[in-house]
LUMGU-96783 format. One line per 4 residues: number of its first residue (from 1); their letters; for each residue y, z, x of N, C-alpha, C, CB. Coordinates in nm, 4 decimals. Glycine has a CB too. Example, Ala and Ser with C-alpha at 12.3 -4.5 7.8 and 13.67 -1.06 7.14 Angstrom:
1 = as = -0.5690 0.7800 1.3190 -0.4500 0.7800 1.2300 -0.3300 0.7800 1.3200 -0.4473 0.9046 1.1308; -0.2250 0.7080 1.2850 -0.1060 0.7140 1.3670 0.0030 0.7870 1.2900 -0.0598 0.5725 1.4084 .
***
This chain:
1 = main = 1.5696 -0.7712 -1.4518 1.5619 -0.8720 -1.3700 1.4614 -0.8070 -1.2749 1.6988 -0.9206 -1.3129; 1.3636 -0.9124 -1.2111 1.2292 -0.8957 -1.1680 1.2849 -0.9104 -1.0279 1.1054 -1.0020 -1.2252; 1.2212 -0.8423 -0.9381 1.2540 -0.8420 -0.7823 1.0935 -0.8321 -0.7447 1.3682 -0.6943 -0.7164; 1.0988 -0.9049 -0.6303 0.9808 -0.9849 -0.5860 0.9223 -0.8354 -0.4887 1.0294 -1.1630 -0.4833 .
5 = pada = 0.8143 -0.8081 -0.4410 0.7936 -0.7042 -0.3677 0.8253 -0.7310 -0.2015 0.6527 -0.6643 -0.4000; 0.7670 -0.8521 -0.2244 0.7956 -0.8624 -0.0377 0.9253 -0.8940 -0.0300 0.7078 -0.9910 0.0616; 1.0166 -0.9309 -0.1096 1.1756 -0.9677 -0.0868 1.1877 -0.8004 -0.0510 1.2893 -1.0476 -0.2508; 1.1378 -0.7183 -0.1685 1.2256 -0.5767 -0.1287 1.1334 -0.5191 0.0180 1.2176 -0.4308 -0.2911 .
9 = aaay = 1.0307 -0.5513 0.0767 0.9563 -0.5127 0.2083 1.0299 -0.5500 0.3122 0.8222 -0.5722 0.2272; 1.0377 -0.7340 0.2977 1.1049 -0.7989 0.3944 1.2942 -0.7183 0.4422 1.1043 -0.9673 0.3203; 1.3596 -0.6726 0.3077 1.4816 -0.6177 0.3111 1.5053 -0.4540 0.3760 1.5207 -0.6294 0.1690; 1.3610 -0.3746 0.3710 1.3501 -0.2508 0.3949 1.3127 -0.3111 0.5568 1.2390 -0.1531 0.2901 .
13 = raha = 1.2352 -0.3864 0.6127 1.2174 -0.4290 0.7470 1.3315 -0.4541 0.8324 1.1471 -0.5379 0.7462; 1.3904 -0.5451 0.7703 1.5403 -0.5917 0.8501 1.6416 -0.5434 0.8241 1.5860 -0.7141 0.8397; 1.6468 -0.3768 0.7462 1.7695 -0.2875 0.7567 1.6867 -0.1370 0.8116 1.8645 -0.2740 0.5823; 1.5589 -0.1302 0.8437 1.4989 0.0040 0.9165 1.6081 0.0150 0.9902 1.3528 0.0020 1.0071 .
17 = tpvp = 1.6434 0.1581 1.0185 1.6664 0.2125 1.1534 1.5740 0.3235 1.2013 1.8016 0.2623 1.1599; 1.6065 0.4216 1.3109 1.5738 0.5202 1.3544 1.7338 0.5991 1.2781 1.5326 0.5075 1.5273; 1.6539 0.7236 1.2399 1.8112 0.8414 1.1505 1.8320 0.9128 1.3337 1.7264 1.0484 0.9495; 1.9630 0.9198 1.3338 1.9805 0.9735 1.4911 1.9974 1.0916 1.5126 2.0828 0.9269 1.5621 .
21 = gpsa = 1.9353 1.1626 1.5856 1.9450 1.3215 1.5827 1.8734 1.3503 1.7336 1.8490 1.4036 1.4315; 1.8898 1.4507 1.7823 1.8351 1.5189 1.8597 1.7032 1.4565 1.8652 1.8451 1.6492 1.8284; 1.6079 1.4643 1.8191 1.4485 1.4448 1.8004 1.4222 1.2935 1.7479 1.3826 1.5615 1.6807; 1.5374 1.2309 1.7461 1.4640 1.0798 1.7053 1.4105 1.0166 1.8063 1.5553 0.9722 1.6475 .
25 = pskg = 1.3401 0.9035 1.7718 1.2892 0.8568 1.8900 1.3838 0.7907 1.9697 1.1852 0.7773 1.8687; 1.3138 0.7127 2.1110 1.4057 0.5923 2.1385 1.3408 0.4546 2.0682 1.4218 0.5711 2.3113; 1.3791 0.3395 2.1273 1.3475 0.2359 2.0266 1.2679 0.1803 2.0762 1.4353 0.1512 1.9804; 1.1475 0.2334 2.2148 1.0489 0.1876 2.2409 0.9169 0.2454 2.1426 1.0468 0.2069 2.3774 .
29 = dapa = 0.9647 0.3706 2.1212 0.8742 0.5105 2.0745 0.8511 0.4604 1.9417 0.9571 0.6808 2.0745; 0.7231 0.4766 1.8754 0.7392 0.4634 1.7180 0.6932 0.5928 1.6966 0.6528 0.3417 1.6316; 0.7345 0.6670 1.5890 0.7832 0.7587 1.5369 0.6301 0.8669 1.4990 0.8812 0.6951 1.4154; 0.6185 0.9398 1.5328 0.4923 1.0536 1.5214 0.3931 1.0071 1.4345 0.5350 1.2009 1.4619 .
33 = ggsf = 0.4515 0.9970 1.3128 0.3815 0.9617 1.1921 0.3883 0.8555 1.1574 0.4057 1.0180 1.0976; 0.4619 0.7674 1.1883 0.4138 0.6228 1.1802 0.5288 0.5468 1.1005 0.2608 0.6095 1.1006; 0.5294 0.4575 1.0821 0.6679 0.3805 0.9912 0.6118 0.3718 0.8586 0.7220 0.2045 1.0434; 0.6664 0.3823 0.7935 0.6568 0.3333 0.6489 0.5908 0.2421 0.5922 0.7477 0.3022 0.6112 .
37 = ldlv = 0.6659 0.1694 0.6798 0.5457 0.0156 0.6938 0.4043 0.0042 0.6978 0.5564 -0.0567 0.8184; 0.4386 0.1016 0.7952 0.2540 0.1065 0.8624 0.1957 0.2069 0.7485 0.2232 0.2003 1.0684; 0.2769 0.2909 0.6668 0.2142 0.3338 0.5588 0.1823 0.2462 0.4207 0.2854 0.4361 0.5322; 0.2467 0.1677 0.4467 0.1964 0.0278 0.2865 0.0976 -0.0426 0.3611 0.3476 -0.1276 0.2151 .
41 = ksgv = 0.1096 -0.0769 0.4864 -0.0001 -0.1599 0.5119 -0.1323 -0.1138 0.4860 0.0034 -0.1958 0.6338; -0.1530 0.0342 0.5480 -0.2694 0.1018 0.5672 -0.3431 0.1425 0.4008 -0.2256 0.2393 0.6666; -0.2197 0.1414 0.3228 -0.2660 0.1901 0.1827 -0.3468 0.0533 0.1162 -0.1181 0.2437 0.0792; -0.2660 -0.0688 0.1436 -0.2803 -0.1985 0.0877 -0.4369 -0.2485 0.1417 -0.1466 -0.3007 0.1409 .
45 = kdav = -0.4806 -0.1863 0.2573 -0.5818 -0.2587 0.3622 -0.6759 -0.1567 0.2818 -0.5601 -0.2502 0.5652; -0.6488 -0.0043 0.2766 -0.7802 0.0460 0.2060 -0.7829 0.0096 0.0774 -0.8006 0.1916 0.2067; -0.7298 -0.0278 0.0080 -0.7266 -0.1127 -0.1102 -0.8163 -0.2340 -0.1276 -0.6014 -0.1574 -0.1214; -0.7943 -0.3247 -0.0413 -0.8684 -0.3954 0.0104 -1.0121 -0.3974 0.0086 -0.8342 -0.3905 0.0992 .
49 = dsnr = -1.0620 -0.2975 0.1356 -1.1204 -0.2572 0.1734 -1.2373 -0.2487 0.0633 -1.0626 -0.1757 0.2299; -1.1875 -0.1755 -0.0525 -1.2212 -0.1368 -0.1061 -1.2852 -0.1829 -0.2298 -1.1635 -0.0855 -0.0932; -1.1919 -0.2752 -0.2573 -1.2837 -0.4047 -0.3629 -1.3260 -0.5140 -0.3199 -1.2131 -0.4682 -0.4726; -1.3297 -0.4720 -0.2043 -1.4597 -0.5915 -0.0790 -1.5918 -0.5074 -0.0949 -1.4118 -0.5964 0.1564 .
53 = aaer = -1.5606 -0.4008 -0.0813 -1.7228 -0.2911 -0.1111 -1.7193 -0.2932 -0.2381 -1.7352 -0.1070 -0.0592; -1.6707 -0.2992 -0.3222 -1.7375 -0.3011 -0.4323 -1.7925 -0.4385 -0.4753 -1.6579 -0.2463 -0.5245; -1.6927 -0.5448 -0.4723 -1.7369 -0.6639 -0.4953 -1.9086 -0.7028 -0.4297 -1.6184 -0.7505 -0.4345; -1.8915 -0.6647 -0.2485 -2.0649 -0.6653 -0.1703 -2.1797 -0.5951 -0.2712 -2.0695 -0.5493 0.0000 .
57 = lsid = -2.1109 -0.4938 -0.3250 -2.2236 -0.4038 -0.3596 -2.2813 -0.4834 -0.5266 -2.1528 -0.2117 -0.3715; -2.1923 -0.5126 -0.6047 -2.2018 -0.6137 -0.7488 -2.3081 -0.7077 -0.7063 -2.0460 -0.7118 -0.7962; -2.2803 -0.7843 -0.5742 -2.3670 -0.8938 -0.5222 -2.5225 -0.8489 -0.4726 -2.2870 -0.9583 -0.3974; -2.4713 -0.7101 -0.3951 -2.6322 -0.7090 -0.4560 -2.7199 -0.6219 -0.5155 -2.7068 -0.7308 -0.3774 .
61 = aiag = -2.6381 -0.5870 -0.6160 -2.7216 -0.5571 -0.7573 -2.7681 -0.7093 -0.8161 -2.6083 -0.4675 -0.8880; -2.7098 -0.7545 -0.8100 -2.6962 -0.8670 -0.9114 -2.8357 -0.8949 -0.8201 -2.5367 -0.9911 -0.9248; -2.8317 -0.9156 -0.6949 -2.9803 -1.0222 -0.6263 -3.0908 -0.9079 -0.6331 -2.9635 -1.0945 -0.4160; -3.0567 -0.7305 -0.6891 -3.1995 -0.6589 -0.6715 -3.1748 -0.5457 -0.5608 -3.3284 -0.7740 -0.6168 .
65 = radl = -3.0720 -0.5794 -0.4950 -3.1184 -0.4646 -0.3604 -2.9781 -0.3962 -0.3345 -3.1843 -0.5534 -0.1854; -2.9033 -0.3255 -0.4647 -2.8312 -0.2076 -0.4711 -2.8800 -0.1346 -0.6111 -2.6704 -0.2407 -0.4634; -2.8294 -0.0075 -0.5912 -2.8627 0.0808 -0.6662 -2.7588 0.0561 -0.8026 -2.8568 0.2163 -0.5864; -2.7940 0.0805 -0.9322 -2.6558 0.0799 -1.0331 -2.5632 0.1396 -1.0076 -2.6623 0.1223 -1.1525 .
69 = tevv = -2.5788 0.2649 -0.9434 -2.5299 0.4141 -0.9765 -2.4146 0.3952 -0.8583 -2.6635 0.5650 -0.9535; -2.4772 0.3625 -0.7342 -2.3914 0.2825 -0.5957 -2.2739 0.1899 -0.6694 -2.5153 0.1555 -0.4856; -2.3273 0.1137 -0.7251 -2.2303 -0.0227 -0.7939 -2.1094 0.0577 -0.8857 -2.3458 -0.1471 -0.9249; -2.1612 0.1596 -0.9966 -2.0531 0.1950 -1.0519 -1.9580 0.2692 -0.9667 -2.0847 0.2593 -1.1566 .
73 = tals = -1.9771 0.3431 -0.8729 -1.9167 0.4144 -0.8216 -1.8326 0.3819 -0.7607 -1.9628 0.4687 -0.7791; -1.8622 0.2720 -0.6727 -1.7805 0.1943 -0.6305 -1.6554 0.0718 -0.6837 -1.8559 0.1604 -0.5761; -1.7044 0.0673 -0.8189 -1.6439 0.0152 -0.8926 -1.5048 0.1105 -0.9384 -1.7397 -0.0224 -0.9855; -1.5559 0.2074 -0.9553 -1.4812 0.3125 -1.0042 -1.3760 0.3593 -0.8895 -1.5793 0.4269 -1.0499 .
77 = haea = -1.4092 0.3594 -0.7564 -1.3303 0.3929 -0.6521 -1.2010 0.2755 -0.6252 -1.4319 0.4092 -0.5281; -1.2890 0.1990 -0.6977 -1.1939 0.0027 -0.6325 -1.0814 0.0437 -0.7010 -1.2635 -0.2117 -0.7099; -1.1413 0.0521 -0.8568 -1.0147 0.0740 -0.9935 -0.9330 0.1511 -0.9512 -1.0538 0.1410 -1.1404; -0.9680 0.2784 -0.9032 -0.8687 0.4005 -0.8733 -0.7702 0.3731 -0.7729 -0.9418 0.5257 -0.8247 .
81 = tlnt = -0.8403 0.3052 -0.6770 -0.7384 0.2652 -0.5812 -0.6395 0.1450 -0.6282 -0.8121 0.2243 -0.4529; -0.6885 0.0970 -0.6820 -0.5943 -0.0318 -0.7308 -0.4747 0.0213 -0.7996 -0.6722 -0.1374 -0.8402; -0.5006 0.1289 -0.9386 -0.4246 0.1699 -1.0237 -0.3245 0.2556 -0.9445 -0.4971 0.2316 -1.1290; -0.3657 0.3161 -0.7787 -0.2794 0.4025 -0.7182 -0.1948 0.3164 -0.6196 -0.3562 0.5178 -0.6513 .
85 = vvrv = -0.2263 0.2213 -0.6114 -0.1864 0.0784 -0.5328 -0.0382 0.0013 -0.6624 -0.3870 -0.0590 -0.5236; -0.0970 -0.0363 -0.7716 0.0294 -0.0308 -0.8564 0.1276 0.0693 -0.8796 -0.0005 -0.0505 -0.9625; 0.0732 0.1652 -0.8979 0.1782 0.3050 -0.9587 0.2569 0.3231 -0.8214 0.0770 0.4865 -1.0144; 0.1971 0.3189 -0.6783 0.3143 0.2986 -0.5619 0.3679 0.1740 -0.5863 0.2645 0.3015 -0.4040 .
89 = rdrm = 0.3433 0.0455 -0.6010 0.4339 -0.0955 -0.6234 0.5300 -0.0535 -0.7055 0.3605 -0.2291 -0.6927; 0.4855 0.0071 -0.8281 0.5941 -0.0121 -0.9198 0.7020 0.0927 -0.9255 0.5409 -0.0256 -1.0472; 0.6929 0.2053 -0.7719 0.8038 0.3094 -0.7811 0.8514 0.2582 -0.6726 0.7780 0.4689 -0.7831; 0.8403 0.1900 -0.5662 0.8930 0.1505 -0.4698 0.9758 0.0162 -0.5307 0.7888 0.1355 -0.3600 .
93 = isay = 0.9574 -0.0380 -0.6060 1.0679 -0.1624 -0.6526 1.1504 -0.0163 -0.8162 0.9279 -0.3950 -0.7446; 1.0987 0.0487 -0.8593 1.2145 0.1168 -0.9470 1.3064 0.1420 -0.8157 1.1656 0.2773 -1.0484; 1.2321 0.1895 -0.7250 1.3573 0.2862 -0.6322 1.4495 0.1872 -0.5836 1.2976 0.3804 -0.4817; 1.4296 0.0842 -0.5479 1.4829 -0.0322 -0.4402 1.5802 -0.0679 -0.5966 1.3321 -0.1886 -0.3494 .
97 = qqil = 1.5462 -0.1005 -0.6837 1.6169 -0.1154 -0.8014 1.7770 -0.0175 -0.8136 1.5022 -0.0720 -0.9159; 1.7054 0.0849 -0.7757 1.8017 0.2068 -0.8253 1.8886 0.2258 -0.7215 1.7301 0.3490 -0.8584; 1.8417 0.1501 -0.6160 1.9544 0.1296 -0.4835 2.0421 0.0192 -0.4625 1.8884 0.1238 -0.3577; 2.0147 -0.0333 -0.5237 2.0855 -0.1948 -0.5646 2.1667 -0.1418 -0.6603 1.9792 -0.3354 -0.6344 .
101 = rmpi = 2.1682 -0.0808 -0.7396 2.2455 -0.0393 -0.8619 2.3753 0.0787 -0.7814 2.1157 0.0494 -0.9967; 2.3399 0.1289 -0.7182 2.4536 0.2095 -0.6448 2.5557 0.1791 -0.6060 2.4319 0.2538 -0.5560; 2.6557 0.2926 -0.6304 2.8729 0.1611 -0.6082 2.8384 0.1901 -0.4536 3.1371 0.2709 -0.6895; 2.9257 0.1143 -0.3877 2.8977 0.1219 -0.2225 3.0569 0.1629 -0.2427 2.8361 -0.0459 -0.1039 .
***
């Protein structure tokens, strides 16, 4: 069974509620560390920015304006970032599937 990551994120967003307790933030306050959604958005934004920087350096290298070492370093960083994003996505989907299999 394939699960669309966007559907998983939408389901999380629809059912996300703060945990009640003495230190729970009020409805108007953001959690001190940010929300899980903010963390995911930040990670995706970093991955996109890394890939754009690598593409920009590659174009500059083709035009003769960039050093080959810089291009290889940027591409390696972009590849590592993409691999990390893919692994996190796979873990999120796996966790979501495990939650779906839990008996109610």
